[in-house]
C-alpha positions, 0 to 999 in steps of 0.5 A: 700807252698801255702799262706793262701789267696791262700788256701782260694781262691782255697777252695772257688771254691770247690763247683763250681768244684763239680758241673761244674768239668765235663764241665771244663775237657770236654772243657779242653780235646777239647782245649788240642787235638785241640792245641796239637793233638800229645797228642792223641798218649798218651791218650785213645780215647775210654775213651774220647769218653765215658766220663770216662777220663773227669770224672776222671780228674774232680774228681782229680781237685775237690779233689785237691780243697778240700785238697789244705791245706793238699796235703799230703792227695792226695799223694796216688792218685798222686802215683796211677796216676803217675804209669799210666803216667810212663807207658804211657810216660807222661813227665815233658814238658807235664805239662805246656801244661796241666796247661795252657789248664786247666786255659783256660777251667776254664775261659771259663766254670766258666765265671765270677766266674773265676776272675783273682784272682781265676785263679792266685791262681789255677795257683800257686796251679797247679805249686805245684801239677805238681811239686809233680807229676813230682818228683814222676814220676821222681823216677818211671822212674828211678826205672823202667830203673835201676832194673834188666831187666828194660828199659826206654820207649817202648821195643819190644816183640815177641808174643811167644804163643797166647792162647784162654782162653774163648769165649772172652778172649785170652792170649798173652805170650810175650818175649823180641826181644833182648833176655835180661832179663825182669824186675820182677813185683808185682802181680797185676801190668800191662804193657802198650801195643803199637801194630803197627796198619796199617792205624791209625793216632795216636798211641793207647796204652792200659794197661793190667794186667799181668796174671801170677805170676812173675819170668817167662821168659815171660810176660802174658797178658790176653785180653778180646775182646771188641765188640761194643754195642749200648752204647759204641764203639768196643775196637780198641786195643783189637779187633786188638790183637784178629784178627790180632796179631799172634805168631811171631808178635811184640808188644811194652811194657813198664816196669810193673807198678801199685800200686794194689799189693799183700801184701805178708807179711800179714799172714791173710786169702786172699779173691780174688773177680773178675768179668769177665776179672777182674780176670787177676790181681787176678790170678797173685796174686793167682799164687804168693801165690801158690809159696810163701805162699802155706800154707796161707788160700786163697779164689778165687771167680770169677763171669762170665756170664757162662762157655763159658766166664770163662777164665783160670778156669783149672789154678785155680782148679789146684792150689786148688788141690795142696794147701789144704788152697786154695778154690774157688767158681764160680758164673754164671749169666746165666749158659748154659745147659752144665754148669748145666750138668757138675756142673761147678758153685757154685752159679747162678745169682749174688754174694750177701752178705749172700753167700759171708759170707758163703764161705769167712773165716771172715771179718778179711781178706784181700780182693782184688777185681776187675771187672766192675764198678757195680760189684766193687760197689756192692762188696764194699757195701757188704764188708762195710756191713760185717764190713770189715775194709776200708784198707782191701778192695783193688780194681783196676779200669780198665781204669780211676779211679772213685768212688765206693761210688755212688749208684751202680747197681747189681753186673753184671759179664760182662767184662770191 
């Protein structure tokens, strides 16, 4: 427990961390990777280059300062990050390194404001927060290993099948090399994938949603190839998987993780909204509903650039044919001539509230959405405007968590 003086000191730094938090975390990672380059085997280099990880950590530090007198308020965030840490292999011995580096970065960036009293308060608070993470993650590690078909760390899987789903998305069907059982998972969860990439100094780990229903003898991930653009580098792992990984090759996986999961027991209608490759966890949910709740009212809405980039369309259509309570709608930003001729979409342009209200049953439903951040910001605003309860709007970030409350852009259907 923190004493009142420590709480007061931490809370007094919140405004400063709100304005300078990203500067602190940017310097934090510079120091961390200089003094501990081995941690580059754990962290996503692309997120570092684009500043996503720095922003996510800054938000987490600021939230800790604001809620330091009620740390239970940030427990859901601790659990969410804990899933990612367990999936990546973050261990208790990493926390003292992170804590000392964070204090050093605070001292450098905050200058005179980082008094001995402030740094001592943050050191004390960090110790308590780190203990919370370590405790939550210890249980997650134990659960991942002791469940039926579970395992510790990374396990070798063979690519049993590689299937092109669209012009940009390819699925990989993965079975364990040891021939043993594999752990079940909740629809919406992901696995960490570690390919063996020749010539790379550090290990590159990426997390990909499982795109099929649980209970199969394989895991399926569906990966969007991230080609480079002027504002971002090419996706090192996604390009490698598309170009260099073939059937019969080996990938290393951690057991499934993640807290963006389907509530099977909720009998109300379900609305699944996806943009681009954000359909992968939602397709797992849709297929699971088809197996476990075939009479439930389900609406699947997907936004894509056009029919060429639209993956796994036939799977959705087949589910709807077999289950009268299932319906689907596709929104294409820029339909091709073939799309228009074949009438393969229901709306052109972007999803808007008026159209959403015309195809979704009512605001009294559970909404799950996933896709590019601008897409999710727009969907979130629409659901709020429609009166959907906050607890009924569930979403997943691909990559470091952010905020959907900021001013957003149009709901573009491009991929992550």
